[in-house]
C-alpha positions as CSV (number, residue, x, y, z in Angstrom):
1,X,253.7,226.6,-32.5
2,X,254.2,223.1,-33.7
3,X,257.9,222.0,-34.3
4,X,259.0,220.8,-37.7
5,X,260.1,217.3,-38.3
6,X,263.8,217.2,-39.4
7,X,263.0,216.0,-42.8
8,X,260.8,219.2,-43.3
9,X,263.2,221.6,-41.6
10,X,265.9,220.3,-44.0
11,X,264.4,221.7,-47.1
12,X,264.3,225.2,-45.4
13,X,267.9,224.9,-44.1
14,X,269.5,224.1,-47.6
15,X,267.4,226.6,-49.5
16,X,269.3,229.5,-51.1
17,X,268.8,231.6,-54.2
18,X,270.6,229.1,-56.5
19,X,268.5,226.3,-54.9
20,X,264.8,227.0,-54.5
21,X,263.3,224.2,-52.6
22,X,259.7,224.1,-53.9
23,X,257.9,221.5,-55.9
24,X,255.5,222.8,-58.7
25,X,253.2,221.6,-61.4
26,X,251.5,222.8,-64.6
27,X,248.0,221.7,-65.2
28,X,246.1,222.3,-68.6
29,X,242.3,222.4,-68.7
30,X,239.7,222.8,-71.3
31,X,237.0,225.2,-70.4
32,X,233.5,224.0,-69.8
33,X,230.9,224.5,-72.4
34,X,229.5,228.0,-72.5
35,X,232.4,229.6,-70.7
36,X,232.4,233.3,-71.7
37,X,235.3,235.8,-72.1
38,X,235.2,236.7,-68.4
39,X,235.1,233.1,-67.3
40,X,238.5,233.1,-65.5
41,X,238.3,236.5,-63.9
42,X,234.9,235.6,-62.6
43,X,236.2,232.2,-61.4
44,X,239.1,233.7,-59.5
45,X,236.8,236.4,-57.9
46,X,234.6,233.7,-56.6
47,X,237.4,231.4,-55.3
48,X,239.2,234.1,-53.2
49,X,236.0,235.0,-51.5
50,X,235.5,231.5,-50.1
51,X,236.5,230.1,-46.7
52,X,237.4,226.6,-47.5
53,X,241.2,226.7,-46.7
54,X,243.2,223.7,-45.4
55,X,245.2,224.4,-42.3
56,X,248.3,223.4,-44.3
57,X,247.8,226.4,-46.6
58,X,247.9,228.7,-43.6
59,X,251.1,227.4,-42.2
60,X,254.3,229.6,-42.4
61,X,257.6,229.7,-40.8
62,X,257.6,231.2,-37.3
63,X,259.1,234.7,-37.2
64,X,262.0,235.6,-37.0
65,X,262.2,233.4,-40.2
66,X,266.0,233.2,-40.2
67,X,266.1,231.5,-36.8
68,X,262.9,230.0,-35.6
69,X,261.6,229.8,-39.2
70,X,263.8,226.8,-39.6
71,X,262.4,225.0,-36.7
72,X,258.7,225.6,-36.0
73,X,255.5,226.5,-38.0
74,X,253.0,229.1,-37.1
75,X,249.6,229.8,-38.4
76,X,248.5,232.9,-40.6
77,X,245.2,233.9,-39.4
78,X,245.0,236.7,-42.0
79,X,245.8,234.7,-45.2
80,X,245.7,237.1,-48.3
81,X,244.3,234.8,-51.1
82,X,244.6,237.5,-53.7
83,X,248.3,237.5,-53.0
84,X,248.7,233.7,-53.3
85,X,246.3,233.1,-56.1
86,X,247.4,235.2,-59.2
87,X,245.8,235.9,-62.6
88,X,248.1,236.1,-65.6
89,X,247.9,236.1,-69.3
90,X,250.3,234.7,-71.9
91,X,252.1,237.0,-74.5
92,X,251.1,236.4,-78.1
93,X,250.9,234.1,-80.0
94,X,249.8,232.1,-76.8
95,X,251.5,228.7,-77.8
96,X,252.7,226.2,-75.3
97,X,256.2,227.5,-75.7
98,X,255.2,230.9,-74.2
99,X,253.5,228.9,-71.4
100,X,256.4,226.9,-70.6
101,X,258.8,229.8,-70.6
102,X,256.5,231.7,-68.2
103,X,256.3,228.6,-65.8
104,X,260.3,228.4,-66.1
105,X,260.5,231.9,-64.7
106,X,258.0,231.2,-62.0
107,X,259.8,228.1,-61.0
108,X,263.0,230.0,-60.6
109,X,261.9,232.4,-57.9
110,X,261.9,231.9,-54.2
111,X,258.7,231.8,-52.1
112,X,258.2,234.5,-49.5
113,X,259.1,233.0,-46.0
114,X,257.0,235.7,-44.2
115,X,253.8,234.1,-45.7
116,X,252.5,230.7,-46.2
117,X,254.8,229.0,-48.8
118,X,252.8,228.5,-51.8
119,X,251.5,230.4,-54.9
120,X,249.1,229.5,-57.7
121,X,249.0,231.2,-61.0
122,X,245.8,231.2,-63.1
123,X,246.7,231.6,-66.8
124,X,244.7,232.7,-69.8
125,X,245.7,233.6,-73.4
126,X,246.5,230.0,-74.9
127,X,245.5,230.2,-78.5
128,X,243.5,227.0,-78.5
129,X,241.2,228.7,-75.6
130,X,242.4,226.2,-72.9
131,X,243.7,227.7,-69.6
132,X,246.5,226.6,-67.2
133,X,247.4,226.6,-63.6
134,X,251.0,226.7,-62.5
135,X,251.2,225.9,-58.7
136,X,254.3,225.7,-56.3
137,X,254.4,224.7,-52.8
138,X,257.6,224.4,-50.6
139,X,258.9,221.0,-50.1
140,X,258.9,221.6,-46.3
141,X,255.1,221.5,-46.5
142,X,254.4,218.7,-49.1
143,X,256.4,216.2,-51.0
144,X,255.5,215.4,-54.6
145,X,253.3,212.4,-53.9
146,X,251.0,214.4,-51.4
147,X,250.9,217.4,-53.5
148,X,249.5,215.3,-56.5
149,X,247.1,213.6,-54.0
150,X,245.9,216.8,-52.7
151,X,245.3,218.2,-56.2
152,X,243.3,215.0,-57.1
153,X,241.3,215.5,-54.2
154,X,239.9,218.8,-55.4
155,X,238.8,217.4,-58.7
156,X,235.9,215.3,-59.8
157,X,235.2,212.5,-62.3
158,X,231.8,214.1,-63.0
159,X,232.0,217.0,-65.7
160,X,228.6,218.4,-64.3
161,X,230.0,218.6,-60.7
162,X,230.4,222.5,-59.9
163,X,231.2,222.0,-56.1
164,X,235.0,221.3,-56.5
165,X,237.0,223.0,-53.8
166,X,239.7,225.5,-54.7
167,X,243.3,224.3,-55.0
168,X,244.0,225.3,-51.5
169,X,240.8,223.7,-50.0
170,X,239.5,220.4,-49.2
171,X,236.4,218.3,-50.3
172,X,236.2,216.6,-46.9
173,X,237.5,218.9,-44.1
174,X,238.5,216.9,-41.1
175,X,237.5,218.1,-37.6
176,X,239.4,217.3,-34.4
177,X,242.2,215.6,-36.1
178,X,245.3,217.2,-37.4
179,X,246.1,216.3,-41.1
180,X,243.5,213.5,-40.8
181,X,245.4,211.4,-38.2
182,X,244.8,210.8,-34.6
183,X,247.5,211.8,-32.1
184,X,250.1,209.4,-31.5
185,X,251.4,208.2,-28.1
186,X,254.8,209.5,-27.3
187,X,255.8,206.2,-25.5
188,X,254.2,204.0,-28.2
189,X,256.1,205.8,-30.9
190,X,259.4,205.7,-28.9
191,X,258.9,202.0,-28.3
192,X,258.3,201.3,-32.0
193,X,261.4,203.4,-33.0
194,X,263.7,201.7,-30.5
195,X,262.4,198.4,-31.9
196,X,263.2,199.3,-35.4
197,X,266.6,200.7,-34.5
198,X,267.5,197.5,-33.0
199,X,267.3,195.9,-36.4
200,X,269.7,198.5,-38.0
201,X,272.8,196.2,-37.6
202,X,271.3,193.1,-39.3
203,X,269.6,195.2,-41.9
204,X,273.0,196.9,-42.7
205,X,274.7,193.5,-42.9
206,X,272.0,192.4,-45.5
207,X,272.6,195.6,-47.4
208,X,276.4,195.3,-47.5
209,X,276.3,191.5,-48.5
210,X,274.1,192.4,-51.4
211,X,276.3,195.3,-52.4
212,X,279.8,193.9,-51.9
213,X,279.5,190.1,-52.0
214,X,276.5,189.5,-54.3
215,X,277.2,192.7,-56.3
216,X,273.4,193.3,-56.9
217,X,272.9,196.7,-55.4
218,X,273.8,200.0,-56.8
219,X,275.5,202.1,-54.1
220,X,276.1,206.0,-53.8
221,X,279.5,207.3,-55.2
222,X,279.4,204.8,-58.1
223,X,278.0,207.2,-60.6
224,X,280.3,208.7,-63.2
225,X,281.0,212.4,-63.3
226,X,278.9,214.3,-66.1
227,X,278.0,217.5,-67.5
228,X,274.8,217.3,-65.4
229,X,276.6,217.0,-62.1
230,X,278.0,220.6,-61.7
231,X,277.3,223.6,-59.5
232,X,274.0,225.2,-60.6
233,X,272.5,228.7,-60.6
234,X,268.9,229.8,-59.6
235,X,267.4,230.0,-63.2
236,X,265.3,227.2,-64.5
237,X,264.1,225.7,-67.6
238,X,260.9,223.5,-67.8
239,X,259.8,221.4,-70.6
240,X,256.6,219.1,-70.9
241,X,255.0,216.5,-73.0
242,X,252.7,213.5,-72.9
243,X,252.7,210.0,-74.2
244,X,250.0,207.4,-74.4
245,X,250.1,205.0,-71.5
246,X,249.1,202.1,-73.7
247,X,252.4,202.3,-75.6
248,X,254.4,201.9,-72.2
249,X,251.9,199.2,-71.0
250,X,252.5,197.1,-74.2
251,X,256.3,197.2,-73.9
252,X,256.2,196.2,-70.3
253,X,253.9,193.2,-71.1
254,X,256.0,192.1,-74.1
255,X,259.3,192.4,-72.1
256,X,257.8,191.1,-68.8
257,X,258.8,194.0,-66.8
258,X,257.1,196.8,-64.9
259,X,255.8,199.9,-66.6
260,X,258.3,201.9,-64.3
261,X,261.1,200.0,-65.7
262,X,260.0,201.0,-69.2
263,X,259.7,204.7,-68.1
264,X,263.3,204.5,-66.7
265,X,264.4,202.9,-69.9
266,X,262.8,205.7,-71.9
267,X,264.7,208.3,-69.8
268,X,268.0,206.2,-70.0
269,X,267.8,206.2,-73.9
270,X,267.1,209.9,-73.9
271,X,270.0,210.7,-71.7
272,X,272.2,208.6,-73.7
273,X,271.3,210.3,-77.0
274,X,271.4,213.8,-75.3
275,X,274.9,213.3,-73.9
276,X,276.0,211.9,-77.2
277,X,274.7,215.0,-78.9
278,X,276.6,217.1,-76.4
279,X,279.7,214.8,-76.9
280,X,279.6,214.1,-73.1
281,X,278.5,210.6,-72.7
282,X,280.7,208.7,-70.0
283,X,281.9,205.2,-70.5
284,X,280.4,204.1,-67.3
285,X,276.5,203.8,-66.8
286,X,274.6,206.7,-65.3
287,X,272.9,206.1,-62.0
288,X,269.4,207.5,-61.2
289,X,267.9,208.1,-57.8
290,X,264.3,206.9,-57.8
291,X,262.2,208.4,-54.9
292,X,259.8,205.8,-53.2
293,X,256.7,207.1,-51.3
294,X,256.7,205.6,-47.8
295,X,253.1,206.6,-47.1
296,X,250.2,204.1,-47.2
297,X,247.4,205.1,-49.6
298,X,245.1,206.2,-46.8
299,X,247.4,208.8,-45.4
300,X,248.6,210.2,-48.6
301,X,245.8,212.6,-49.5
302,X,245.6,214.5,-46.2
303,X,249.2,214.2,-44.9
304,X,251.5,217.1,-44.9
305,X,255.4,217.1,-44.6
306,X,257.8,214.5,-46.2
307,X,257.8,210.7,-46.2
308,X,259.8,209.5,-49.0
309,X,262.6,207.0,-49.5
310,X,265.2,206.6,-52.4
311,X,266.6,203.7,-54.2
312,X,269.5,203.8,-56.8
313,X,269.1,202.5,-60.2
314,X,271.6,201.5,-62.8
315,X,270.4,203.1,-66.1
316,X,272.7,201.1,-68.5
317,X,273.6,204.1,-70.6
318,X,276.8,202.4,-71.7
319,X,274.9,199.9,-73.7
320,X,273.8,201.0,-77.2
321,X,271.0,198.2,-77.5
322,X,267.7,199.4,-75.8
323,X,266.7,196.0,-75.0
324,X,269.8,195.4,-73.1
325,X,269.4,198.7,-71.3
326,X,265.9,197.7,-70.2
327,X,267.2,194.4,-68.9
328,X,269.9,196.2,-66.9
329,X,267.3,198.5,-65.4
330,X,264.9,195.6,-64.6
331,X,267.6,193.7,-62.6
332,X,268.8,196.9,-60.8
333,X,265.2,197.9,-59.7
334,X,264.2,194.4,-58.8
335,X,267.1,193.9,-56.4
336,X,266.8,197.3,-54.8
337,X,263.0,196.8,-54.2
338,X,263.7,193.4,-52.7
339,X,266.0,194.7,-50.1
340,X,263.5,197.7,-49.3
341,X,260.7,195.2,-48.7
342,X,262.7,193.5,-46.0
343,X,263.4,196.5,-44.1
344,X,261.1,198.2,-41.5
345,X,259.9,201.7,-42.7
346,X,262.6,203.4,-40.3
347,X,265.4,201.3,-41.7
348,X,264.3,201.9,-45.1
349,X,264.5,205.6,-44.4
350,X,267.9,205.4,-43.0
351,X,269.0,203.4,-46.0
352,X,267.7,206.2,-48.2
353,X,269.5,208.7,-46.2
354,X,272.7,207.0,-47.1
355,X,271.8,207.1,-50.7
356,X,271.3,210.8,-50.7
357,X,273.6,211.9,-47.8
358,X,276.1,213.7,-49.9
359,X,273.4,216.2,-51.2
360,X,273.5,217.8,-47.7
361,X,277.0,218.8,-48.0
362,X,276.8,219.7,-51.8
363,X,276.6,223.4,-51.1
364,X,280.0,223.5,-49.5
365,X,282.4,225.1,-51.9
366,X,284.6,222.5,-53.8
367,X,282.4,219.4,-52.9
368,X,280.6,219.1,-56.2
369,X,283.6,220.0,-58.2
370,X,286.1,217.5,-56.6
371,X,283.9,214.4,-55.7
372,X,282.0,211.9,-57.6
373,X,278.1,212.4,-57.5
374,X,276.1,210.1,-55.3
375,X,273.9,209.6,-58.5
376,X,273.5,211.4,-61.8
377,X,269.9,212.3,-62.0
378,X,266.6,212.1,-60.1
379,X,263.7,210.3,-62.0
380,X,260.5,210.2,-60.2
381,X,257.3,208.5,-61.2
382,X,254.4,209.8,-59.1
383,X,251.0,208.1,-59.2
384,X,248.3,210.2,-60.8
385,X,244.5,209.9,-61.6
386,X,243.6,206.7,-63.4
387,X,240.6,208.1,-65.0
388,X,239.3,211.6,-66.6
389,X,239.0,214.3,-64.0
390,X,237.4,217.8,-64.1
391,X,237.5,220.9,-62.1
392,X,234.2,222.6,-61.8
393,X,233.4,221.3,-65.3
394,X,236.8,222.0,-66.8
395,X,238.4,219.1,-68.4
396,X,242.0,218.2,-67.0
397,X,244.2,217.7,-70.1
398,X,247.6,217.4,-68.5
399,X,249.6,217.4,-65.3
400,X,253.3,218.2,-65.7
401,X,255.4,218.0,-62.5
402,X,258.2,220.6,-62.0
403,X,260.6,219.5,-59.3
404,X,263.7,220.7,-57.2
405,X,267.4,220.8,-58.3
406,X,270.5,220.9,-56.2
407,X,274.2,221.5,-56.7
408,X,275.4,218.7,-58.6
409,X,272.0,217.7,-59.8
410,X,271.3,220.0,-62.8
411,X,268.5,217.9,-64.3
412,X,265.3,216.3,-62.9
413,X,262.8,214.1,-64.7
414,X,259.4,213.7,-63.0
415,X,256.3,212.3,-64.5
416,X,252.8,211.1,-63.6
417,X,249.9,209.2,-65.2
418,X,246.9,211.2,-66.1
419,X,244.0,208.9,-67.4
420,X,245.3,207.4,-70.4
421,X,248.6,209.5,-70.7
422,X,251.9,209.6,-69.1
423,X,252.7,213.3,-68.5
424,X,256.5,214.2,-68.3
425,X,257.9,217.3,-66.7
426,X,261.7,218.0,-67.3
427,X,263.3,220.6,-65.0
428,X,266.8,221.8,-65.7
429,X,269.4,224.5,-64.7
430,X,269.2,227.1,-67.3
431,X,272.9,227.6,-67.3
432,X,274.1,224.1,-67.1
433,X,271.6,222.1,-69.4
434,X,271.6,223.6,-72.9
435,X,268.7,222.9,-75.3
436,X,266.6,221.2,-72.6
437,X,263.7,220.7,-74.9
438,X,265.8,218.3,-76.9
439,X,265.4,215.6,-74.1
440,X,261.6,215.5,-75.2
441,X,262.6,214.6,-78.7
442,X,265.0,212.0,-77.3
443,X,262.3,210.5,-75.0
444,X,260.1,210.0,-78.0
445,X,262.9,208.4,-79.9
446,X,263.7,206.1,-76.9
447,X,259.9,205.0,-76.6
448,X,259.9,204.0,-80.4
449,X,263.2,202.1,-80.0
450,X,261.9,200.1,-77.0
451,X,258.7,199.3,-79.0
452,X,260.9,197.9,-81.8
453,X,263.2,196.0,-79.4
454,X,260.4,194.3,-77.6
455,X,258.1,193.2,-80.5
């Protein structure tokens, strides 16, 4: 009965009907050549009969789930794969619109804590004869970076490879090591922790100097109140679209900034236009929380749990010129990353905790309505596959992340690169964010404006 780290337990403690705490994703595939009408039903039947199951996907909260379930994990030795892996079909006419509406409903429902905390839906009925998979897994089990790394580990760059593991399996099972890592010495871990804690005071001084004397850092509670920073309900809307990575890369090269800066500028332009459309743009610039993975590349594929930091970025939405917004974003991210690099991992996590601390008390009645938000929106850029991948011969066409929302944070934009594309997933509170799909139109407009501004 392994105890949960506090970072994992937190996602179970704050979950409620209005705040499901799972990360999700929608993947689109082209069927392999020669696939017949029973291809998907045969595929599902074959997969649920297999025995390749990562230990992580057997993990469930320890009973009783309302007490010990917040503190420790147990192992489900009788995992019912036919419950967790479900086969569905779209209503006619089988457009992407119907697929996104179905994914929105699935993303709105809580996972059953009496079972391992994940579901995967295999979806047929798209009118272009593609198929989809919508998957969700509790944030207490995996963060978004690790979830995407795990998914990539089940795929292949060879279209002829028919030995890909199921979404809950592993291509390279590790024996004798938990999550692929050797046990750590308690005393060694404690020694390193105390050493890093000893550096908290000078680290805090550096951060305070940057924030208050040099005025280079964006701090929590500087964000304006907007229509996106309100109490939310449990129902979700989900929208998704892809853009060529080459367009973003060209803007970054011309402007001398990073591709992530360009992505943030796309989101900034889209948010500005959306809020103008809703007659709700504040005079002060919006602030984004940008998650940063604290894992090294070797650990990410097999690691469980959560190991993410957070920096705050000034989105420059008060500036009408897209080039000026990009410059504001570049400076804000450059200064935040510079401070992050000077801190130890523990110190960086503590700074991240300061950036997001108010979210822990956001469910308390009156907090969201009567305080400024720590930031206005979460924008996350998760590393994805750099080349074309396949799953048992089926070509991966798109990966669209669906993330979590909290009280005071009614909108989330998460994206990932997929071969030559950037795949955006936009998750919003169904009640608080009207016409969510309009944000996709504004993202497209913002990209075109950045191209014009950086020629």
